[in-house]
N, C-alpha and C positions, 0 to 999 in steps of 0.2 A: 543587389544587397550582398554585403560581405558574408562569407560563410563562417559559421561558428567553428572554432578550433575543436577538434575531437580530443577531449581530455579525460575520457572515460577510464583511462588506465591509472589515473592518479589515485593513490590509496585513500586520501581524505576528501577527494572530490572538491577541491577549492576552485570555484568557478569565477571567471571574470564577471563583473556585474553587467549583464545584458538582459534584455527582455526575452523570456523563454520562447522558443519556437514550438514547444509542446513537450510533455514528459515522455520518458522512455516507455513507461507503462503506467496505467492509471493516470492520476493527475498529481502534480506536485502541490503540496500544501505550503504556502509561503506565509511567513509571519510578518513580512514587511512589504508594502506595495512597491511596484517597480516605477510607477509614474511620478512619484514624489520622493523627496529626500527622507531618509529614515528619521524617526524622532530623536530628540536629544536624550542624553543619559538621564536617568531618574535623579531627582533632587537629592543632594547629600552624597553623591558618588563622584569619583574622579575618573570613571570609566569612559573610554572612547570606543567607538565602533571601529572595526577593522575594515577600512575603506576598500571598495572595489572587489570584494570576494563574496562568494556564496558557498555555503557548505550544505550538503543534503545527506540525509540518512534514510535508508529504505526501511520500511516496516510493513506489517500485514495486519489487517483487521477483518473481522467477519464473524460468521456463525457456523457452528457444526451442530446438526440436528439428527436425532435418532428416533425412529418410531418405537414405542414400547412393544416388547415381544417377550413372551414367557421364557424363551431360551437365551436370546442374545442381549436383551435389554429389559429385564423385568421391572414392572412398575413398583416403586418403593411404597411402603405403607404410609398412609396419610395423604397421598396424592389424590386430588379430586378425580372422580370416576370419568369425567368428560375430557380429561387431559390425555392426549394421544401421543405426545412426543416429549423427550427431554432434549434440551439444547444448551449450548454454551456460546456466549458472545465474548470476543477477546480482542486485544491489541497486543502484538508481540513482534519481536525482531524476526527477520528472515533467517530460516534455519536455526531458530532458537537463540540468535544473537542477543545479548543483553542490550536493552535500550534505556535502562533506568538512569543512565548518566545524563540523559537529556530530557527524559520524561518522568515527572515525579508522581503524577496522579492522573487517573482516567475516571470520568463520570459517565455512567450509562443511564440514559433516560428511557425507561421501558414504557409499555402501554399502561395507561392509568388504571386499568382493571387489575393489575398485578400489585400485590401488597408491597409497600415501600418502593415505588417505581423509580426513584432516583437513587442509584447506587454509586458509591465512590470506592475505588480500589487504589490504595497507596502502593508506591513502588516497593518491591522486594527484589534485590539484586539477582539477576539471572532468571527471574520468573515472569511469565506473561501477566498482563492485566486481564482478568477474566471473571465472569460470574456465570453461574449455571442456574437454569430454571426449568419448569415444565409447563406445558400448555397445549392448546389445540389450534390457535390461530396465528397467522402471520401479520406482522406490523413493522413499522419503521422505528428504528432505534437511533436516538441521537447520541453520538459519542463525542465527548468534549475532552480534549487533550490539554493538560496542565503541565507546563514546562518547569524545569528546575529553576530555583530562584535566581541563580547566576545568569540566566538568560535575559531576565528583565523583559520578557515578552508576554503578551496577553494570551489567554487560552484560545484555541481554535476548535471548531466543531466539524464533524463529518456525519453524514447520515448513512445508515445501512438498513437494507430490507431483510428481515428475518425470513429464511426459507425453511419450511418444514417438509415440503413435498418435492419430489424429483422434478427438475426443470432442464431446459436446454434442448439440444438435438435429441433425436431418438437414441442415438448411441450413448450420449451423455446420461440420459435418463435411465437407460438400461444399466449402465455402470454404477450409478448411484443406488439403484434398487438392489443390485448384486452385492454391493459393499455394505449396505445397511446404514449408510450415512449420507446426509445431504450437506455438501460443503458449499457455502457461499462466502468465498474469500476474496479480498481485494488487495492488490499490491499498491503501495503508495510511497512517495518520497517526500519526507519532511524537509522543507527548504528553509534554511536560516540565512537571511540576507543581511550582509554586513553585521555579523554578531559582535557583541561587546567583547573586549579583550579577554577578560577572565573566562567567559563562556567559550571563546575560541580556543583557549588553552585546554579546557575540559574536553571539547569536541575532538581535538587532535592529539590528546595525551594518551598514554597507555593505561591510565586508571589510577595512578597514585595521587592525582590532584583532586579527585572527587571524594569528599568526605563520606565515610560509611560505605563506600563501594569496594570494588575489587582491589586487592593489594597491588603493590608495584609489580611491573612486569606484564607484558602483553599476553593475554590469552589468545590462543590460536583457534581458528575454525578451518577445518579441512575443506578446501575448494575443489579438490579433485586429485588425481594421481600426482604426487610430488609437489603440490602447491598448498600454501596456507597463508592466512593473513591475520593481523591483529583484529580483535573484535571491534574496536572503535574506528571503523572505516565505512565507506559507502559501497564496498564490493559485495557481490552476491555469489553463491556457489557456481562452479563451472557446469555441474551436472545436476539434473533433477533427480529426486529420489522419492520413495513412498512417503507421503505426508509433507513433502517439500517440493511443490511444483514450480517454484520461481528460481530461475537460474539463467546463466548466459546461454545455455543450450536452448531453453524454452524461448528466450528472447530472440535468438537467431531463427528458430522455427516460426515464430510469429512474424518476423520480418519476411521470411520466405513466403509465408501464407499471404501476406499483404501484397508482396510483389507479384505473386501468381494471380491474385484477384485483380490487381491493376492491369496486368497483361491481358487478362480475359476481357476486361472493360474496354481496353484499347482496341482489341480485335473486333469486338462487337461494334465499336464506334466506327472503325474503318469499313466494316461490312455494311453498316447502315448508311454511311456516307456514299459508298459505291452504289447502293440501291437508289439513293436519292438522286445521284447524278444520272443513273440510267433512266429513272422516271422523268427527270427534267428533260433529258434528251428526247424521250418518246413524246412528251407534251409539246416540245418545240417542233418536232416533226409533224404532229397533228395540226398544229397551228399554221404551218408553212403552206 
């Protein structure tokens, strides 16, 4: 099988159209299937798809929960007595990067016991899509992403489990209890497969072509010492920081962790193979 060319350095991440071998982190959300040709342009338009390319944009979704506490998180008036936590569910760009140039609305479907369980949040440039609530129980939240009209793409959904109580390893649980927050975040990559020409221009422009969004001129996000990029790119920060765990640094640490785990499995496999050969030799000697 031919190797995929590493194009991770490209600022707009324009990918050749190939079936993905797996996302860098989380899972890529694609708006067009790989196994068949993309649909034709909507009736009444002269738009064409940009053949042979894929563009992805990283984003984060998840929940942040805090237990009520008289000192750090007092319970507001009117909150039911049995509610133990306040929490927020959100969709936002990595390191606060604006994503409203490709995402126009997010619908959050909460538990049916919550008043008005279907909530819609419209895009506000530079702001995350989020809602805040209080409660006592954990449940699955359906998050539906609605793309800007220029994309001519259908909405896509992801599911997220609300976490109110500390989880993970003992060390992770201890850290969450110490911070007073339970973070359940997920990194994703929104994949646009062969986008329409107008939408392609929006994805790769510096902002002046998106009505109602940022003015002309690329806004910069600091990636680390001496580096910066325009906001409308697929790049992520070089270093992690408080409240921003997703970075090239974290990605490399995860790669090293996986490589170490692979090495340990290979060592165990070699040891078990050696033991098996020794036992087979003993069995052969007994049968002789």
